[in-house]
C-alpha positions in Angstrom: 0.2 -0.1 0.2 1.3 3.2 -0.8 0.9 6.6 0.5 1.5 10.2 -1.1 4.3 12.2 -0.3 3.9 15.5 2.6 5.6 18.1 3.9 5.6 18.9 7.7 4.3 21.8 9.2 7.0 24.3 10.3 6.1 24.9 14.3 4.9 28.9 15.2 7.6 30.6 17.0 9.1 34.0 17.5 11.4 33.2 13.8 8.3 31.6 11.8 8.5 33.8 9.3 5.5 36.3 8.8 3.9 34.5 5.9 4.1 31.2 7.8 1.9 32.7 10.7 -1.7 32.0 10.8 -3.5 34.8 9.3 -5.3 36.4 12.6 -1.7 37.4 13.6 -0.9 38.5 10.0 -0.1 42.3 9.5 -3.5 43.5 7.9 -2.1 45.7 5.3 1.0 43.3 4.4 1.4 41.7 1.1 2.3 39.0 0.6 5.4 38.4 -1.3 7.6 35.3 -2.5 10.4 33.9 -1.1 13.1 32.8 -1.6 12.8 29.2 -0.6 15.5 28.0 2.3 15.2 24.6 2.9 13.1 21.8 1.6 10.5 20.6 3.5 11.3 17.2 5.3 8.7 14.3 4.1 7.8 10.8 5.6 7.4 8.4 2.3 5.7 4.9 3.2 5.7 3.6 -0.4 6.5 5.4 -3.8 6.0 8.6 -4.6 4.6 10.2 -8.0 7.4 12.6 -7.6 10.3 10.8 -6.8 9.6 7.9 -9.3 8.8 4.4 -8.4 10.9 2.5 -5.6 11.1 -1.0 -5.0 8.8 -2.8 -2.2 10.6 -2.3 0.9 12.3 -4.6 2.9 11.5 -4.9 7.1 13.3 -2.7 9.0 14.6 -1.0 5.6 15.0 3.2 6.3 17.3 5.5 5.0 16.6 9.0 4.0 15.5 10.9 0.4 15.0 14.2 -0.5 11.9 16.4 -1.9 8.8 15.3 -3.8 10.3 16.3 -7.2 8.0 19.1 -8.2 9.3 22.0 -10.4 9.9 25.1 -9.0 7.2 27.2 -8.6 4.1 24.7 -7.7 3.4 22.1 -5.8 2.8 19.2 -7.7 -0.5 16.5 -7.1 0.1 13.4 -5.5 -1.0 10.5 -5.6 -1.5 6.5 -4.8 -0.8 4.1 -7.6 -4.9 3.5 -7.2 -6.0 6.4 -7.6 -7.1 8.9 -10.5 -4.3 10.9 -12.1 -6.9 13.8 -11.9 -5.2 16.8 -9.4 -6.7 16.8 -6.4 -9.0 20.1 -4.9 -6.8 21.9 -3.3 -7.7 23.7 0.3 -6.5 26.6 2.1 -4.2 25.5 5.8 -1.8 27.5 7.3 1.0 26.1 6.5 4.4 27.8 4.5 4.1 29.3 1.5 5.0 27.2 -1.4 5.2 24.3 0.8 2.6 21.0 0.1 0.5 20.5 3.4 0.1 16.6 4.5 -3.0 15.3 2.8 -6.0 13.7 4.8 -4.2 10.4 4.3 -1.0 11.2 5.6 -2.2 12.8 9.1 -4.6 11.5 11.3 -8.2 12.5 12.1 -8.5 15.6 13.6 -5.9 17.1 13.6 -5.5 20.8 13.5 -4.0 21.6 10.1 -6.0 21.4 7.3 -4.9 19.1 4.2 -3.8 21.6 1.2 -2.8 20.6 -2.4 -1.8 23.0 -4.8 -3.5 22.7 -8.5 -1.5 21.1 -11.3 0.4 23.3 -13.9 0.1 26.2 -12.3 2.1 29.4 -13.7 1.6 31.3 -11.3 1.6 31.6 -7.4 -1.9 31.0 -6.3 -3.8 34.1 -5.3 -7.3 32.9 -5.6 -9.3 32.5 -2.3 -11.6 29.1 -1.7 -13.6 28.3 1.2 -11.7 26.3 4.2 -12.8 22.9 4.9 -13.7 23.9 8.5 -15.8 27.1 8.3 -16.4 28.1 4.8 -14.7 31.5 5.1 -12.8 32.7 2.3 -9.4 33.8 2.9 -6.4 35.0 0.5 -4.0 32.1 -0.8 -0.4 32.8 0.1 2.0 32.6 -3.1 3.9 29.2 -3.4 7.4 29.5 -2.1 9.6 27.9 -5.5 10.2 23.9 -4.6 13.8 22.7 -4.1 14.5 19.8 -6.5 13.7 16.5 -5.2 16.6 13.6 -4.8 15.4 10.2 -6.2 14.3 7.9 -3.0 16.4 5.6 -2.2 14.4 1.8 -2.9 13.7 0.2 0.8 13.5 3.6 2.5 10.8 4.6 5.3 11.7 7.9 6.3 13.0 10.5 3.9 14.7 13.8 4.7 15.0 16.6 2.2 18.2 18.4 1.0 21.5 16.1 2.5 24.3 18.1 3.8 26.9 17.6 1.6 29.8 15.1 3.3 27.1 13.4 5.2 27.6 9.4 5.7 24.3 8.4 4.3 24.9 4.4 5.8 25.8 1.6 4.6 21.9 0.6 3.3 21.7 3.7 1.0 24.5 2.7 -0.6 24.0 -1.1 -1.1 20.1 -1.5 -0.7 20.3 -5.1 -2.5 22.5 -6.0 0.3 21.2 -4.3 3.1 17.8 -6.5 1.8 19.5 -9.6 1.9 20.9 -9.6 5.4 17.8 -8.1 6.5 16.1 -11.7 5.4 19.2 -13.9 6.3 19.1 -12.5 10.1 15.4 -12.8 10.1 15.8 -16.2 9.4 18.0 -17.1 11.5 16.1 -15.6 14.3 13.4 -17.9 13.3 15.5 -20.6 12.8 17.4 -20.3 16.1 13.8 -20.0 18.1 12.2 -22.5 16.6 15.7 -25.1 17.4 15.1 -23.3 21.2 11.3 -25.1 21.1 12.2 -28.2 19.5 15.5 -28.7 20.9 15.5 -32.7 22.7 17.3 -33.2 26.5 19.5 -36.0 25.4 21.5 -37.0 22.6 19.8 -39.4 21.2 16.7 -37.8 20.7 18.2 -35.5 17.5 16.2 -37.1 14.6 15.6 -35.0 11.3 11.7 -35.9 12.6 12.3 -33.3 15.7 12.6 -30.4 14.1 9.7 -30.6 11.2 7.3 -30.2 14.3 4.8 -27.4 15.0 5.5 -26.0 18.3 2.1 -25.1 20.2 4.4 -22.5 21.9 5.5 -20.7 18.9 1.7 -20.4 17.7 0.8 -19.1 21.7 3.6 -17.1 21.8 2.8 -15.4 18.4 -0.5 -14.8 19.1 -0.1 -12.9 22.3 2.7 -11.0 20.8 0.7 -9.8 17.8 -1.8 -7.8 20.1 0.7 -6.3 22.5 1.4 -2.2 22.2 4.8 -1.9 21.0 6.3 -0.9 24.5 4.8 -4.1 26.4 5.5 -6.3 22.6 9.5 -5.7 23.1 9.6 -6.6 27.2 7.3 -9.7 26.8 9.8 -10.7 23.6 12.7 -10.2 25.3 11.7 -12.0 28.5 10.6 -14.7 26.2 14.1 -15.0 24.4 15.8 -15.4 28.1 13.2 -17.7 29.1 14.2 -19.8 25.8 18.0 -18.9 26.0 17.7 -20.8 29.8 15.9 -23.6 28.4 18.1 -24.1 26.2 21.5 -24.0 28.8 19.1 -27.0 30.5 18.5 -28.9 27.6 22.5 -28.9 26.9 23.1 -29.4 31.1 21.0 -32.6 30.6 22.5 -34.2 27.6 26.2 -33.6 29.8 24.6 -35.4 32.8 22.8 -37.8 30.8 26.1 -38.8 29.2 28.2 -38.6 32.1 26.0 -39.3 35.0 23.1 -41.2 33.1 20.5 -39.0 34.8 19.6 -35.4 34.0 20.6 -32.3 35.2 18.9 -31.6 39.0 17.9 -28.0 39.2 18.3 -28.1 42.7 21.8 -30.2 43.9 23.4 -30.5 40.9 25.1 -26.7 41.1 27.8 -27.7 43.4 29.2 -30.2 40.7 30.6 -27.6 38.7 33.5 -27.2 41.0 34.2 -31.1 40.7 33.8 -30.6 37.3 36.9 -27.8 36.6 38.7 -29.6 39.1 38.4 -33.0 37.0 39.3 -30.7 33.5 42.1 -29.0 35.3 43.7 -32.5 36.2 43.1 -33.8 33.0 44.2 -31.2 30.6 45.9 -28.5 32.8 45.1 -25.2 34.2 45.5 -23.2 31.0 43.3 -25.2 29.0 40.7 -25.0 31.8 40.9 -21.9 32.1 40.3 -21.2 28.3 36.8 -23.8 28.5 35.7 -22.0 31.5 35.7 -18.6 29.8 34.5 -20.3 26.6 31.4 -21.8 28.6 30.2 -18.1 30.3 30.8 -16.3 27.0 28.7 -18.9 25.1 26.1 -18.9 28.4 25.9 -14.9 27.9 26.0 -14.6 23.9 23.2 -17.4 23.8 21.0 -15.3 26.2 21.5 -12.3 24.3 21.2 -13.7 20.6 17.6 -15.2 22.2 16.4 -12.5 23.4 17.3 -10.5 19.9 15.6 -13.0 18.0 12.6 -13.0 19.7 12.3 -9.5 19.7 13.3 -9.0 15.8 10.3 -11.7 14.7 7.7 -9.4 17.3 8.7 -6.6 15.5 8.3 -8.3 11.9 5.3 -9.5 13.1 3.9 -5.9 14.3 4.9 -4.7 10.5 3.3 -7.4 8.8 -0.5 -7.6 11.1 -2.5 -9.3 9.0 -0.1 -12.0 7.5 1.4 -12.9 10.5 -2.3 -13.2 12.2 -3.3 -15.3 9.3 -0.3 -17.5 9.5 -0.9 -17.9 13.4 -4.5 -18.9 13.2 -3.3 -21.6 9.9 -0.7 -22.7 12.4 -3.0 -23.0 15.3 -5.7 -24.7 13.2 -3.2 -27.1 11.8 -1.6 -28.2 15.2 -4.7 -28.8 16.8 -5.9 -30.9 13.6 -2.7 -33.2 14.0 -2.7 -33.6 17.4 -6.5 -34.6 17.4 -5.7 -37.1 14.6 -2.1 -37.9 16.1 -0.2 -37.2 12.7 3.8 -38.2 12.7 6.4 -38.1 10.6 9.0 -40.7 11.1 7.7 -41.6 14.2 7.3 -38.3 15.4 4.1 -36.3 16.3 3.9 -32.7 14.4 2.2 -31.4 16.8 5.1 -30.8 19.6 4.3 -29.5 23.3 8.1 -30.1 24.1 9.2 -26.6 25.9 5.9 -26.6 27.7 6.5 -30.6 29.4 10.0 -29.5 29.7 9.1 -27.1 32.0 6.1 -29.1 33.4 9.2 -32.0 34.2 11.5 -29.6 35.8 8.7 -28.0 37.6 8.4 -31.1 39.3 11.1 -33.0 39.7 12.2 -29.5 41.5 8.9 -30.3 43.8 9.6 -33.7 44.2 13.4 -32.8 45.5 12.1 -30.7 48.0 10.2 -33.4 49.1 12.8 -36.0 49.1 14.7 -34.0 51.3 12.5 -34.2 54.2 11.5 -37.6 53.7 15.0 -38.9 53.7 16.0 -36.8 56.6 13.4 -38.4 58.0 14.0 -42.3 56.9 17.6 -42.2 57.6 17.0 -41.6 61.4 16.0 -45.2 61.3 18.3 -48.3 61.4 18.1 -52.0 61.9 21.4 -52.0 63.7 21.4 -48.6 64.9 21.0 -49.4 68.8 23.0 -53.2 68.8 25.3 -53.6 71.5 28.8 -53.5 70.3 29.8 -57.0 71.1 26.6 -58.2 69.3 27.9 -56.8 65.9 29.8 -58.6 63.2 30.7 -61.6 65.8 32.1 -64.3 62.8 34.8 -61.6 61.6 36.4 -61.1 64.7 40.2 -61.7 64.4 40.0 -61.0 60.7 41.9 -57.9 58.7 39.3 -56.4 56.9 39.7 -54.7 53.7 37.0 -53.0 51.6 38.2 -51.9 48.7 36.3 -49.7 45.8 37.9 -49.7 42.3 36.8 -46.3 40.4 34.1 -46.9 37.6 34.7 -50.8 37.8 30.9 -52.0 36.3 29.5 -54.7 34.7 30.1 -53.5 31.2 33.8 -54.6 31.7 32.9 -57.5 31.9 30.3 -58.1 29.2 31.3 -56.0 26.9 32.2 -56.7 23.3 35.2 -54.6 23.1 36.3 -54.5 26.7 35.2 -57.8 28.1 37.8 -60.4 26.2 40.8 -58.8 28.0 38.9 -57.7 31.1 37.8 -60.9 31.3 41.0 -62.7 30.8 42.4 -60.9 33.7 40.1 -62.0 36.1 40.8 -65.7 35.0 44.3 -65.1 35.3 44.6 -63.2 39.3 41.7 -66.0 40.1 44.4 -68.5 39.4 46.7 -66.6 41.4 44.3 -66.4 44.4 43.2 -70.2 44.0 47.2 -71.0 43.8 47.8 -68.9 47.1 45.1 -70.5 48.9 42.4 -68.0 48.6 38.3 -68.5 47.5 35.9 -65.3 46.0 32.8 -65.7 45.5 31.1 -63.2 43.2 27.4 -61.6 42.2 26.3 -57.9 41.0 25.2 -54.5 42.9 23.1 -51.8 41.2 24.8 -48.6 42.4 23.1 -45.7 43.4 25.4 -43.4 40.7 26.3 -43.7 37.0 29.4 -42.6 35.6 30.6 -40.3 38.5 29.7 -38.7 41.5 31.8 -42.0 43.5 31.2 -40.5 47.1 27.5 -41.8 46.4 28.3 -45.5 45.7 30.7 -45.3 48.7 28.2 -44.7 50.5 25.2 -46.1 49.6 27.5 -49.3 49.8 28.8 -48.5 53.8 25.1 -46.6 54.7 22.8 -49.1 53.8 21.0 -46.0 52.5 19.8 -45.7 48.8 22.4 -41.9 48.4 21.4 -41.4 45.0 21.8 -37.6 45.1 24.2 -34.6 46.6 21.3 -33.6 49.4 21.1 -37.2 50.4 24.6 -37.2 50.6 24.8 -34.1 53.0 21.9 -35.5 55.2 23.3 -38.6 55.9 26.9 -37.6 56.2 25.7 -35.0 58.8 23.9 -37.8 60.9 24.8 -40.4 62.7 23.5 -43.6 60.5 25.6 -46.8 61.2 28.0 -47.1 58.5 30.1 -50.7 57.7 33.0 -49.5 58.6 31.8 -47.7 61.7 30.0 -51.0 63.1 33.6 -52.8 62.7 34.8 -49.5 65.0 31.9 -49.3 67.3 32.2 -53.3 67.8 35.4 -52.5 69.9 37.7 -55.3 68.2 39.0 -53.5 65.3 41.5 -50.2 64.5 39.9 -48.5 61.2 42.0 -46.6 58.8 41.2 -45.1 54.9 43.4 -45.2 52.7 42.1 -42.1 50.2 44.5 -41.2 47.6 41.7 -39.2 45.6 41.4 -36.6 48.6 43.0 -33.8 48.5 42.0 -31.4 50.8 39.9 -31.6 54.0 37.6 -34.6 54.5 35.2 -34.0 57.0 33.3 -36.9 56.0 36.3 -39.8 57.9 33.8 -39.2 60.9 30.8 -40.1 59.5 32.3 -43.4 58.4 33.7 -44.2 61.6 37.9 -43.9 60.6 40.4 -43.3 63.1 42.8 -42.0 60.6 43.0 -41.4 57.3 45.8 -41.5 54.6 44.8 -38.8 51.7 47.0 -37.7 48.7 49.4 -35.9 50.7 50.3 -38.6 54.0 50.8 -41.2 51.4 54.1 -39.8 50.6 54.0 -39.9 47.2 56.5 -38.1 45.1 56.0 -39.4 41.3 53.6 -38.0 38.8 50.0 -37.9 38.3 48.3 -39.9 36.0 45.7 -37.2 34.7 43.1 -36.9 37.6 44.6 -40.0 39.5 47.5 -38.9 42.0 49.1 -42.2 41.9 48.8 -45.6 40.8 47.1 -47.8 42.5 50.2 -50.3 42.9 51.8 -47.2 44.7 48.6 -46.8 46.7 48.6 -50.3 48.0 52.3 -50.3 48.5 52.2 -47.4 51.0 49.0 -48.9 52.6 51.6 -51.6 53.5 54.3 -49.4 54.6 52.2 -47.1 56.7 49.7 -49.2 58.3 49.3 -52.6 57.2 52.5 -54.1 57.8 53.3 -52.2 61.0 52.6 -54.1 64.1 48.9 -53.5 65.9 46.8 -54.5 68.8 43.7 -54.8 67.0 43.2 -56.3 63.8 42.4 -53.5 61.2 39.6 -52.5 58.9 40.3 -50.7 56.1 38.6 -48.9 53.7 41.1 -48.6 50.2 39.9 -46.2 46.9 41.8 -47.2 44.1 41.7 -44.4 41.6 43.9 -45.5 38.5 40.6 -46.5 36.4 39.1 -42.8 36.2 38.4 -41.2 33.6 39.8 -40.1 31.0 42.1 -43.5 31.2 45.2 -41.8 30.4 48.2 -42.3 30.8 47.9 -45.7 32.8 50.5 -46.8 35.1 51.9 -49.9 34.1 53.0 -52.7 36.6 56.8 -52.5 37.9 58.5 -55.0 40.5 57.3 -54.2 44.3 60.9 -53.8 45.3 61.0 -50.9 42.7 57.9 -48.9 43.4 59.9 -46.9 46.5 58.4 -43.0 46.5 56.7 -43.1 43.4 59.7 -41.8 41.1 59.7 -44.9 38.7 56.5 -43.6 37.5 57.8 -40.6 35.5 59.2 -42.4 33.1 55.6 -44.3 32.4 53.5 -41.3 32.7 55.7 -39.5 29.9 55.3 -42.6 27.4 51.7 -42.7 28.1 49.2 -41.7 25.9 47.3 -38.0 25.7 44.2 -37.7 27.7 42.4 -35.6 24.8 43.2 -38.2 22.4 41.6 -40.5 24.1 38.4 -38.5 25.6 36.6 -37.6 22.7 36.8 -41.0 21.1 34.5 -43.7 22.3 36.6 -46.8 20.6 39.9 -45.4 22.4 37.9 -44.6 25.1 36.8 -47.8 25.8 39.8 -50.0 25.0 41.7 -47.9 27.4 39.1 -48.1 30.6 39.5 -51.9 29.8 42.7 -52.0 30.4 42.8 -49.6 33.3 40.4 -51.7 34.8 43.1 -54.9 34.3 45.4 -52.8 35.9 43.7 -52.1 39.2 42.4 -55.4 39.3 45.7 -56.7 38.8 47.2 -54.8 41.5 45.1 -55.4 44.2 45.2 -59.0 43.9 49.3 -59.2 43.7 48.9 -57.2 46.7 46.9 -59.6 48.3 48.2 -62.6 47.3 51.9 -60.9 48.8 50.7 -59.4 51.5 47.3 -61.0 53.1 47.3 -64.1 55.2 44.5 -66.2 56.7 43.2 -63.6 58.4 42.9 -61.7 55.8 39.2 -61.3 54.3 38.8 -58.6 51.1 35.9 -57.3 50.0 36.3 -54.8 46.6 33.6 -53.8 44.0 32.9 -51.3 41.6 31.5 -47.8 42.8 29.8 -47.0 39.5 29.3 -48.1 35.7 31.6 -45.5 33.2 29.9 -43.1 31.0 27.4 -43.7 28.5 30.6 -43.1 25.9 31.9 -46.2 27.1 28.9 -48.5 29.0 26.2 -47.1 26.4 23.5 -45.4 26.2 21.1 -47.9 28.0 23.6 -49.7 29.6 22.4 -51.4 33.5 24.1 -50.0 36.7 25.5 -52.9 37.9 28.9 -53.2 39.3 30.6 -56.7 40.0 31.5 -57.2 44.0 33.6 -59.9 45.1 34.2 -61.4 48.7 37.6 -63.0 48.9 39.5 -64.7 52.0 41.4 -67.9 52.6 39.1 -68.9 56.0 36.6 -70.7 54.1 34.6 -70.7 57.1 34.0 -66.9 55.5 32.7 -67.7 52.1 30.7 -70.6 53.6 28.3 -68.0 55.7 26.9 -66.7 52.5 26.9 -69.7 50.8 23.1 -68.9 50.2 23.5 -65.9 48.6 24.0 -67.9 45.0 27.0 -65.7 44.3 29.5 -67.1 41.6 32.5 -69.3 42.7 35.5 -66.9 41.4 36.3 -63.3 40.6 33.7 -63.2 37.4 30.0 -63.1 38.3 27.7 -65.8 35.7 25.6 -62.9 33.9 22.3 -64.4 35.4 24.1 -64.2 39.3 22.2 -62.4 41.9 21.3 -58.5 41.7 20.8 -56.4 44.4 20.3 -52.9 45.1 24.0 -51.9 46.8 22.0 -50.3 49.8 20.6 -53.7 50.7 24.5 -55.2 51.0 25.1 -53.7 54.7 22.5 -55.8 56.3 22.7 -58.7 54.1 26.3 -58.6 55.2 26.3 -57.9 58.6 23.6 -60.2 59.3 25.3 -63.4 57.7 28.1 -62.6 59.9 26.7 -62.2 63.2 24.8 -59.1 63.7 21.9 -58.8 65.7 19.7 -56.1 64.4 18.6 -53.8 67.0 16.3 -50.6 66.0 
């Protein structure tokens, strides 16, 4: 639609020429004389003007400057729309500047104090005839028109035109390159639409990225468009910016879900998981170094800021486009809404994916429910944790059938069922288990093995440790904080409470204060600093497992004790990224760990392993072989008839290694020389040897404590 080009009225000020003032204010006897025009009038154009020549259709959002009406000097030429008749418009008197065409009725809003005026076409002389005004019908003399300044051609795509540009004034890139400007405008708008649709349809798991997911109609877009169309400008901008910010936040949460599902086998917990970012930073620093970690952190922060800003700007841009094309936007919204309802009612699908999408709405609903469930769970678990089947059992009735035994409870990092059953990793790991079991048999030991379902997956090892030892299902950080702040009886604490054992912890992965040692009932803890290691770190692992066990023997187990030992040992060499991996060295060469310098330097680069699934599987399998061999070698060399070893994995490795649909099962074994020890669990149905059969019993990890304590003579007393 086109509108006529018109000029703006000059304000009535003291500097206004007498000719431009209202007729009532003029000097009666002063004749009107034509004056030399001073400046060309400013004009607003919303379509092609007759005097300025034809112009192309505007691209949305384009604007620049143009001049004049193109009328010949001395006369105000007619203005017309393409649809109108070429006949001249009837001129009416007004209080405008002489010689300047006043706004037509089509240009000025109804009720404007000024009355539109147009000059008769081809008038050779200044108008002097009097005509009745529209408002009063009175006849007043018409002042002679000033000669109009010749117009410059309008730039196609411009919305606002100004008269007589100043020489040398920068007229903008759009005025110089209108075609490129329109192309850039439409490209930017298209990218904004793609970004918004991607955010609305984005799945929260890597497995959900299928082509069919992105050819759906999001109901949130239909509803949002309807709201933005009806809002006035200022509320529209505010709502659009807020909506874009919300979409940006949801996109970030979806990305966090993808990452957590990849590494921990679950989605991101909006309430509890913020504390894990410090652990992630420490892991990256140990794996890739400080400089690389700093670069990653800075890049992630910038990514979040840019994503939120760009998403808000994208929605604001689309809202502005809809406001300029309200009719088209309204029709499109109604059509899409109707199609969505029809597809939802009929269950229309493309490649097995419903066309009618409400993913974002369901995502918000799901996250809200998860937050509510987390808050309810916190209160419920706190009450449940206070109940303990053995909490009030007298010390002399705890673990009576293990008195006099040296107990070792050992966790092998990321030792999961996949290590034994995955086609890539199983051959090497199974061969190692078979060989190490033969060593045990030859040394007079026997073993039984089964499966436990861990409370965690891919990481957060402390959740697996606390679940196994407390008999409670510790599946999130809040539960961990709740239970470790209380006095629930752990398996290690039960040995201490009985009075028959000294308790010690060997924790090479602990590099700072660890107040949880009191909860576990450990008399003394040997962390990464107290184990006196002088060798290199192996990625995240502070020291090789062989060294940690050797230091345990030198500092603790090999010394004389008044009581048997109950030792909790955490082995870390099988921690991701599984590069570089230590190698077994002759026991008499372990020393202070310096022997590992050359081994670490010759090892593989963690950056080459962590991003490759096949290499990760291969190196993970080798790390499990190393850890199991280190442990069995220690037991064969330093164990005796009173040694009882319980060892297990804390969780499965990450999904890149274990698979997207892997279970949370981990192997667990009990090893002893005394046959009476294994006779106590004969009814458990476990498999003989270090390798549990596929159909061996599977228990929840939280059930082990009570089963174990009951099997070895503890009397329940809630």
